C-alpha positions as CSV (number, residue, x, y, z in Angstrom):
1,M,-140.5,40.2,-23.3
2,K,-139.2,41.6,-26.8
3,F,-135.8,40.4,-28.1
4,L,-134.0,41.3,-31.6
5,H,-133.0,38.5,-34.1
6,T,-130.1,38.9,-36.1
7,S,-127.8,37.5,-38.3
8,D,-125.0,37.1,-40.8
9,W,-123.1,40.5,-39.9
10,H,-119.7,39.1,-41.9
11,L,-117.8,41.9,-40.6
12,G,-114.9,42.6,-42.3
13,R,-115.9,41.8,-46.0
14,Q,-115.0,43.0,-48.8
15,F,-117.1,42.9,-52.0
16,H,-115.4,43.3,-55.8
17,N,-112.1,44.4,-53.4
18,V,-114.1,47.0,-51.5
19,S,-114.3,47.0,-48.2
20,L,-117.8,47.1,-46.5
21,L,-116.7,47.8,-42.9
22,D,-117.9,51.5,-43.1
23,D,-121.7,50.6,-44.4
24,Q,-121.6,47.7,-41.4
25,A,-120.8,49.9,-38.8
26,A,-123.6,52.4,-40.1
27,I,-125.8,49.8,-40.2
28,L,-124.7,48.3,-36.8
29,N,-125.4,51.9,-35.5
30,Q,-128.5,51.7,-36.6
31,I,-129.3,48.4,-34.3
32,V,-127.8,50.3,-31.3
33,Q,-130.1,53.9,-31.9
34,Y,-133.5,51.4,-31.9
35,I,-132.3,49.5,-29.2
36,A,-131.7,53.0,-27.3
37,E,-134.9,54.0,-28.5
38,H,-136.7,50.9,-28.1
39,P,-135.6,48.9,-25.1
40,V,-135.4,45.0,-26.2
41,D,-134.2,42.0,-23.4
42,A,-131.8,40.7,-25.8
43,L,-130.2,40.8,-28.7
44,L,-129.5,37.3,-30.6
45,I,-126.9,36.7,-33.1
46,A,-127.3,33.4,-35.0
47,G,-123.8,32.7,-36.8
48,D,-121.5,34.6,-39.4
49,I,-120.5,37.5,-37.0
50,Y,-117.3,37.8,-39.1
51,D,-116.7,37.1,-42.6
52,R,-113.5,34.6,-42.1
53,S,-112.1,32.6,-39.1
54,V,-109.4,35.5,-39.1
55,P,-110.7,38.8,-39.2
56,P,-109.1,42.1,-39.5
57,A,-108.2,43.9,-36.7
58,N,-110.7,46.7,-37.8
59,A,-113.6,44.3,-37.6
60,I,-112.8,43.1,-34.5
61,E,-112.2,46.8,-33.3
62,L,-115.7,47.4,-34.9
63,L,-117.5,44.5,-33.0
64,D,-115.7,45.4,-29.4
65,H,-117.1,48.6,-30.0
66,V,-120.6,47.4,-30.4
67,L,-120.7,44.9,-27.9
68,T,-119.0,47.1,-25.2
69,T,-122.1,49.8,-26.3
70,L,-124.8,47.1,-26.1
71,C,-123.5,45.0,-22.9
72,Q,-121.7,47.5,-20.8
73,D,-123.3,50.6,-21.4
74,M,-126.8,50.2,-22.2
75,G,-126.9,46.8,-20.1
76,V,-128.5,44.9,-22.7
77,P,-127.7,40.9,-22.9
78,V,-125.9,39.5,-25.9
79,I,-126.6,36.0,-27.2
80,M,-124.4,34.6,-30.2
81,I,-123.1,31.1,-32.3
82,P,-120.4,30.8,-34.5
83,G,-121.1,30.3,-37.7
84,N,-119.4,28.6,-40.7
85,H,-117.3,32.1,-41.6
86,D,-116.4,32.2,-37.8
87,G,-113.5,30.7,-36.3
88,A,-115.4,29.4,-33.1
89,A,-112.7,28.6,-30.6
90,R,-111.0,32.6,-31.5
91,L,-114.9,33.7,-31.3
92,A,-115.6,32.6,-27.8
93,F,-112.1,33.4,-26.5
94,G,-112.8,34.9,-22.7
95,A,-116.6,34.0,-23.2
96,R,-117.0,32.6,-19.3
97,H,-115.7,35.6,-18.2
98,M,-117.7,37.9,-20.5
99,R,-121.0,36.3,-19.4
100,D,-120.9,38.8,-16.1
101,A,-121.0,41.3,-18.3
102,G,-124.1,39.9,-20.4
103,L,-122.4,38.6,-23.5
104,H,-122.9,35.1,-24.3
105,I,-120.7,32.8,-26.6
106,I,-122.5,29.6,-26.9
107,A,-119.7,28.0,-28.9
108,N,-119.4,24.0,-28.3
109,F,-121.3,21.3,-27.5
110,E,-121.5,21.6,-23.5
111,Q,-121.9,25.5,-23.3
112,M,-125.0,24.2,-26.1
113,L,-126.6,22.4,-23.0
114,E,-126.8,25.4,-20.1
115,P,-128.8,27.8,-22.0
116,V,-129.1,31.8,-21.3
117,V,-132.3,32.3,-19.1
118,L,-134.1,35.7,-18.8
119,S,-137.2,36.5,-17.6
120,S,-139.9,39.5,-17.5
121,N,-143.4,39.9,-15.7
122,D,-144.8,39.2,-19.2
123,A,-143.2,36.1,-20.6
124,G,-141.8,34.4,-17.6
125,E,-138.6,32.6,-18.1
126,V,-137.0,31.9,-21.6
127,A,-134.3,29.5,-21.6
128,F,-132.1,30.9,-24.6
129,Y,-130.3,27.9,-26.4
130,G,-127.1,28.0,-28.9
131,M,-126.1,25.2,-31.5
132,P,-122.9,26.0,-32.9
133,Y,-121.8,25.8,-36.1
134,H,-120.9,22.2,-36.7
135,D,-119.6,19.9,-39.3
136,P,-121.7,16.2,-39.3
137,E,-117.8,14.7,-38.7
138,V,-117.3,17.2,-35.4
139,V,-120.9,15.6,-34.1
140,R,-120.2,12.2,-35.2
141,H,-116.9,12.4,-33.3
142,A,-117.9,14.2,-30.3
143,Y,-121.0,12.1,-29.7
144,Q,-119.9,8.5,-31.2
145,E,-123.2,8.3,-33.2
146,A,-123.3,7.5,-36.6
147,V,-124.4,11.1,-38.0
148,H,-123.3,11.5,-42.0
149,S,-125.3,14.6,-42.9
150,H,-126.4,17.9,-41.6
151,D,-129.6,16.7,-40.9
152,E,-128.9,13.8,-39.2
153,A,-126.5,16.2,-36.8
154,H,-129.1,18.8,-36.1
155,Q,-131.7,15.7,-35.4
156,L,-129.2,14.4,-32.9
157,L,-128.5,17.8,-31.3
158,C,-132.0,18.8,-30.8
159,E,-132.7,15.8,-28.9
160,K,-130.0,16.5,-26.9
161,I,-131.6,20.2,-26.3
162,T,-134.8,19.2,-25.7
163,K,-134.3,16.3,-23.2
164,T,-132.8,19.4,-20.8
165,F,-136.1,21.3,-21.0
166,D,-137.8,22.8,-18.0
167,P,-141.2,22.9,-18.7
168,S,-142.0,25.8,-17.1
169,Q,-139.7,27.5,-19.5
170,H,-140.6,28.8,-23.0
171,H,-137.7,28.2,-25.4
172,V,-135.8,29.9,-28.1
173,L,-133.0,28.2,-30.0
174,L,-130.3,30.0,-32.3
175,S,-128.9,27.8,-34.9
176,H,-126.6,28.1,-38.0
177,C,-128.1,26.1,-41.1
178,F,-129.6,25.8,-44.5
179,V,-133.6,24.7,-44.1
180,D,-134.7,22.1,-46.3
181,G,-136.8,24.3,-49.1
182,A,-135.7,27.5,-48.2
183,M,-134.1,30.5,-50.8
184,E,-130.5,31.4,-50.7
185,S,-128.6,33.8,-52.4
186,E,-125.4,33.7,-54.7
187,S,-123.4,35.3,-51.4
188,E,-123.6,32.0,-49.2
189,R,-120.5,29.7,-48.9
190,P,-122.0,26.4,-49.8
191,L,-121.8,24.1,-46.4
192,S,-121.3,20.8,-48.5
193,I,-122.0,19.4,-51.8
194,G,-124.9,17.2,-53.0
195,G,-127.6,18.6,-50.9
196,S,-126.5,17.1,-47.6
197,D,-126.2,20.7,-45.8
198,R,-130.3,20.1,-45.8
199,V,-131.8,20.4,-42.5
200,N,-135.6,19.5,-42.3
201,H,-137.7,22.2,-40.2
202,E,-139.7,19.5,-38.1
203,H,-136.5,19.0,-36.0
204,F,-137.2,22.7,-34.8
205,L,-141.0,22.1,-33.8
206,P,-140.2,21.5,-29.9
207,F,-138.7,25.2,-29.7
208,D,-141.3,28.4,-29.3
209,Y,-138.8,30.4,-31.8
210,V,-136.1,29.5,-33.7
211,A,-133.5,32.3,-34.6
212,L,-131.9,30.9,-38.0
213,G,-129.1,32.0,-39.6
214,H,-126.6,31.3,-42.7
215,L,-129.4,32.4,-45.7
216,H,-129.0,36.0,-46.3
217,Q,-132.8,36.5,-47.2
218,P,-135.5,37.3,-44.7
219,Q,-138.3,34.2,-44.6
220,K,-140.1,31.7,-42.5
221,K,-140.3,28.0,-43.0
222,G,-142.5,25.8,-41.9
223,R,-144.1,28.1,-39.2
224,D,-143.8,31.7,-38.2
225,S,-141.4,30.8,-35.6
226,I,-138.8,29.0,-37.7
227,R,-137.0,32.1,-39.1
228,Y,-134.3,33.7,-40.9
229,S,-133.7,37.4,-40.1
230,G,-131.5,37.6,-43.2
231,S,-128.1,39.2,-43.3
232,L,-127.3,42.9,-42.4
233,M,-126.9,44.6,-45.4
234,K,-126.6,43.2,-49.3
235,Y,-123.5,40.8,-50.2
236,S,-124.1,40.4,-53.5
237,F,-126.1,41.9,-56.5
238,S,-128.5,38.8,-56.7
239,E,-129.3,40.2,-53.4
240,Q,-130.7,43.7,-54.8
241,H,-134.2,43.0,-54.2
242,Q,-134.6,42.3,-51.0
243,K,-135.1,44.2,-48.1
244,K,-132.8,44.0,-44.9
245,G,-133.1,44.6,-41.5
246,M,-134.1,42.3,-38.0
247,T,-136.4,41.1,-36.5
248,L,-138.2,42.0,-33.6
249,V,-139.6,38.8,-31.5
250,T,-142.9,39.0,-28.6
251,F,-142.9,36.5,-26.2
252,D,-146.0,36.5,-23.7
253,Q,-147.1,34.0,-21.0
254,Q,-148.0,30.9,-24.1
255,G,-144.9,32.0,-25.5
256,F,-144.0,33.2,-29.2
257,V,-146.7,35.8,-30.2
258,S,-145.2,37.7,-33.6
259,S,-142.7,38.7,-35.2
260,E,-141.9,42.1,-36.9
261,S,-139.1,43.2,-39.6
262,I,-137.2,46.1,-38.7
263,P,-135.8,47.6,-42.0
264,L,-132.0,48.4,-41.5
265,I,-130.8,50.6,-44.3
266,S,-127.1,50.5,-46.1
267,P,-125.7,54.0,-46.9
268,H,-125.1,52.5,-50.1
269,D,-127.3,49.9,-52.0
270,M,-126.3,47.1,-54.3
271,R,-128.1,47.3,-57.5
272,I,-128.1,46.0,-60.9
273,I,-128.4,48.8,-64.0
274,E,-128.6,47.6,-67.5
275,G,-128.8,49.5,-71.3
276,E,-126.6,51.0,-73.6
277,L,-123.7,53.1,-72.3
278,E,-125.3,56.7,-73.4
279,E,-128.6,56.0,-72.1
280,I,-126.9,55.1,-69.0
281,I,-124.7,58.2,-68.6
282,A,-127.7,60.3,-69.7
283,K,-129.9,59.2,-66.9
284,A,-127.3,59.3,-64.2
285,A,-128.6,63.1,-63.5
286,D,-131.7,62.5,-62.3
287,D,-130.4,59.2,-59.9
288,P,-131.4,59.8,-56.3
289,R,-128.5,57.9,-55.3
290,P,-125.4,58.0,-57.8
291,N,-123.3,56.5,-54.9
292,D,-124.3,52.8,-54.4
293,Y,-122.6,49.9,-55.5
294,L,-123.5,48.7,-59.2
295,L,-123.5,46.1,-61.6
296,V,-123.7,47.7,-65.2
297,R,-125.1,45.6,-67.5
298,L,-124.4,47.0,-70.7
299,T,-126.6,46.6,-74.1
300,D,-124.0,47.9,-76.8
301,K,-123.7,45.8,-79.6
302,H,-120.0,47.5,-80.9
303,A,-116.9,47.8,-78.9
304,I,-116.6,50.6,-76.1
305,L,-113.1,51.8,-75.4
306,D,-112.7,52.2,-71.3
307,P,-116.7,52.1,-70.7
308,M,-115.5,52.0,-66.4
309,E,-113.8,55.0,-66.9
310,K,-116.7,56.6,-68.9
311,L,-119.4,55.1,-66.3
312,R,-117.4,56.1,-63.0
313,Q,-117.7,59.8,-64.1
314,V,-121.2,59.5,-63.0
315,Y,-121.2,56.3,-60.9
316,P,-118.3,56.7,-58.8
317,N,-118.7,52.9,-57.0
318,V,-119.6,50.5,-60.4
319,L,-117.8,47.6,-59.2
320,H,-118.7,45.5,-62.3
321,I,-119.7,45.6,-66.1
322,E,-121.1,42.7,-68.0
323,K,-121.8,43.1,-71.9
324,P,-124.5,41.1,-72.9
325,G,-124.7,43.4,-75.9
326,M,-122.6,41.1,-77.8
327,L,-124.5,38.4,-77.6
328,I,-127.7,39.2,-77.8
329,G,-130.2,38.2,-80.7
330,M,-127.7,35.4,-81.6
331,D,-127.3,31.5,-81.1
332,Q,-124.6,30.4,-79.3
333,P,-122.6,29.5,-82.8
334,V,-123.0,32.4,-84.1
335,A,-121.9,34.2,-81.1
336,S,-118.8,32.2,-80.6
337,Q,-118.1,33.2,-84.3
338,R,-118.5,37.1,-83.8
339,L,-116.3,36.9,-80.5
340,K,-113.6,35.9,-83.1
341,R,-113.7,38.4,-85.8
342,S,-110.6,39.7,-87.4
343,E,-107.9,42.2,-86.1
344,V,-109.3,44.4,-88.8
345,D,-112.5,44.3,-87.7
346,M,-111.7,44.6,-83.9
347,F,-109.6,47.7,-84.7
348,A,-111.8,49.3,-86.8
349,D,-114.2,48.9,-83.7
350,F,-111.7,50.4,-81.7
351,F,-111.1,53.7,-83.8
352,Q,-114.5,54.4,-84.1
353,E,-115.1,54.7,-80.3
354,A,-111.9,56.3,-80.1
355,Q,-112.1,58.7,-82.9
356,Q,-115.7,58.8,-83.4
357,S,-115.3,58.1,-87.3
358,E,-115.0,55.3,-89.3
359,L,-111.7,53.9,-90.8
360,T,-111.4,55.4,-94.6
361,P,-110.6,52.3,-97.4
362,A,-107.4,53.6,-97.4
363,Q,-106.7,53.2,-94.1
364,S,-108.7,49.7,-93.9
365,E,-106.0,48.5,-96.5
366,A,-103.1,50.0,-94.6
367,I,-104.4,48.3,-91.2
368,A,-104.8,44.7,-92.9
369,A,-101.1,44.9,-94.7
370,V,-100.0,46.0,-90.9
371,V,-101.7,42.8,-89.5
372,Q,-100.4,40.4,-92.4
373,E,-96.7,41.9,-92.2
374,L,-97.0,40.8,-88.0
375,K,-98.3,37.3,-89.0
376,Q,-95.7,36.8,-91.5
377,G,-93.2,37.2,-89.0
378,D,-94.5,35.6,-86.2
379,R,-94.6,32.3,-88.8
380,E,-90.9,32.9,-89.9
C-alpha cells in the first residue's frame, strides 16, 4: 500500500498583502498530476487546510475543485483533520454525507475513534485514525480528565485510540501538534505560550506511521515513521532554504516500509538577497528567477531615495526591504546616535541621492537657516 502524507496547505494565505492562492493552485495541480501518474491508495492532509477559520470564497472553491478531482474523478480517498488555523465545524460540514464519495473529514472525538479502513493485497488492512487539533481545555471538558497541557491531551487521546486497535490491522495516525525537539519556522502560529504546546513523541509509538502537521519543515522525530511532511510551500523568508514537498509512505504486510520525499515546486520561490543597491540591480540581469518573492537586505550605509521602486524595476516581487547597513560596524549606542542625525545631515543624504551631487557650503548654510527658522517658529 502507498499513500501520500501532506499538511499545512494554508489555502487563502496572504504574504505581505500578496495572495498566494495562484501559487497554491499550481502546487495542488502538481499533487493531482503526480497521483495520475503514480497511483496511490490515499491522500492524507494533517491539518491547516485553510489559513483561517473563515476562509475566503476563492480558497473554498479551490479546495472543492481539488477534492472533486481526487475523490470523484480519480477515485482516490482523501483523509483530513482540522488544524489550529481551521474552523473544525465549518471544515466538517456535510462530512458524513461525503464519506461515500471517498472524502473523510475527522473533526471531533467521536469520529476520532472510528478509523477509515483501507486494504490492499500488499499490506492487508490499514486503519487510519485522525486526531483533530484540540486545546487542552477542550479535551479536559470532553473527558472530564485532569488535562492541563497539549502533551497530557495527546497522551490521553492516544490511549483512547489504542484501546480500539484491531491487532490484525496496521495503524496510522494523523495529528496536528508540536512534537518536542522538532524545528519550527517563523510562519507557524504558536499553539500556546511557555512551552506547554510541546508533545512527547513517545505517545505515538504504538502506531505504525504518524502523519504530523503544524511544523512547516519536513522532518522526523523519534523514528522514521513519526514524520512531518512540511507545508505545501514556503510561507516565510525563514523557510527560504527548506525543500517543500509531500511524503510518499509505503506499507507491506509487516507495516511501515519507507517514506520518500516528493518535491513540490512553487511558481515563485521565496528568497533573501543581500548587498548594496547598485550591486543587486546589476546582478539582476543574470538572475534566472527574477519573479521570486524577495526580502532585500540593503547594506548601503547612506540614505537611498525610493529603493523599493528601483528594486521593483528588476525584481517585480520585492515584498520587504531591510536596511542593516546603517548599523554595520557600530555598537548600539553609536548606532542610536547615528539614527538621531541632524535635519541638515539627513537632507544632505537626500540631496546626494536625488541629485547625485553634494550640497555646496552655501546650500548647506541656506538649509540650516531654514531649519533654524522652522524650529524657532515651533517654539513660538
